[in-house]
C-alpha positions in Angstrom: -6.6 -25.9 -5.7 -3.3 -24.2 -4.9 -1.5 -21.9 -7.3 2.0 -21.1 -6.6 2.5 -17.8 -8.9 -1.5 -16.6 -7.6 -3.2 -17.4 -4.9 -7.1 -20.0 -6.6 -9.7 -21.6 -5.0 -11.4 -24.6 -6.9 -15.3 -25.0 -5.7 -16.1 -28.2 -7.3 -14.4 -30.4 -9.8 -15.7 -31.8 -12.8 -14.5 -34.6 -14.6 -15.4 -34.8 -18.4 -15.6 -37.4 -21.2 -12.3 -38.9 -21.7 -10.2 -37.5 -18.6 -10.7 -33.7 -19.1 -11.2 -31.8 -15.9 -13.1 -29.2 -15.7 -12.7 -27.0 -12.8 -14.9 -24.2 -11.9 -13.7 -20.7 -10.5 -14.7 -19.8 -6.9 -12.0 -17.1 -6.2 -9.1 -15.4 -8.1 -6.6 -13.3 -5.8 -3.8 -12.0 -8.2 -1.9 -10.2 -5.2 0.7 -11.8 -3.4 0.5 -11.7 0.3 4.4 -11.8 0.7 6.2 -9.1 -0.7 9.6 -8.9 -0.8 12.2 -6.1 0.6 11.7 -4.9 -3.0 8.3 -4.8 -3.7 6.8 -3.7 -0.3 9.8 -0.4 -1.4 8.4 -0.1 -4.6 4.8 0.2 -2.2 5.6 2.6 -0.1 8.5 4.1 -2.7 11.1 4.3 -0.1 14.9 2.9 -0.2 15.0 -0.7 0.1 17.3 0.0 3.3 15.0 1.9 4.7 12.1 -1.7 5.0 14.6 -2.9 5.6 15.5 0.0 8.4 11.9 -0.2 9.3 12.0 -4.1 10.7 14.7 -4.0 12.3 13.1 -1.1 14.7 10.1 -3.3 14.9 7.6 -0.6 12.5 6.9 -3.3 10.2 6.4 -7.0 11.2 9.1 -9.6 9.3 10.2 -12.6 9.1 12.5 -14.5 7.4 12.1 -17.5 4.4 16.2 -18.5 5.4 17.9 -15.5 5.0 15.8 -13.9 3.1 13.0 -11.4 5.1 9.5 -11.3 4.2 6.4 -9.4 4.9 2.7 -10.3 4.7 0.6 -7.4 2.1 -1.2 -7.2 5.6 1.1 -5.9 7.9 2.1 -3.6 5.3 -1.4 -2.1 4.9 -1.0 -1.7 9.1 1.7 0.1 9.3 0.3 2.7 6.2 -3.3 2.6 7.8 -1.3 3.5 11.5 1.0 6.0 9.9 -2.0 7.9 8.4 -3.4 8.4 12.0 -3.1 11.6 13.5 -0.2 12.3 15.9 -2.6 12.4 19.5 -3.8 9.4 18.2 -0.3 7.6 18.3 
């Protein structure tokens, strides 16, 4: 089973007397995996215009949902890790 607000997976579903459903929770991930421009800007502590510029230059991977720009948590983390490497390894 998938939830929109947060990602959750259920291992098994048990039907208990007269239609009551019991879910056995396997994993609960409350952090969204797709971030908005403002969420990335808050995380990086920069202006949203900086996030747009990083994406435009190809320094931060992004994709579009309609007209809105989105970022995966994995790509933002990779960007942060690349930025913390010593200068000679870049």
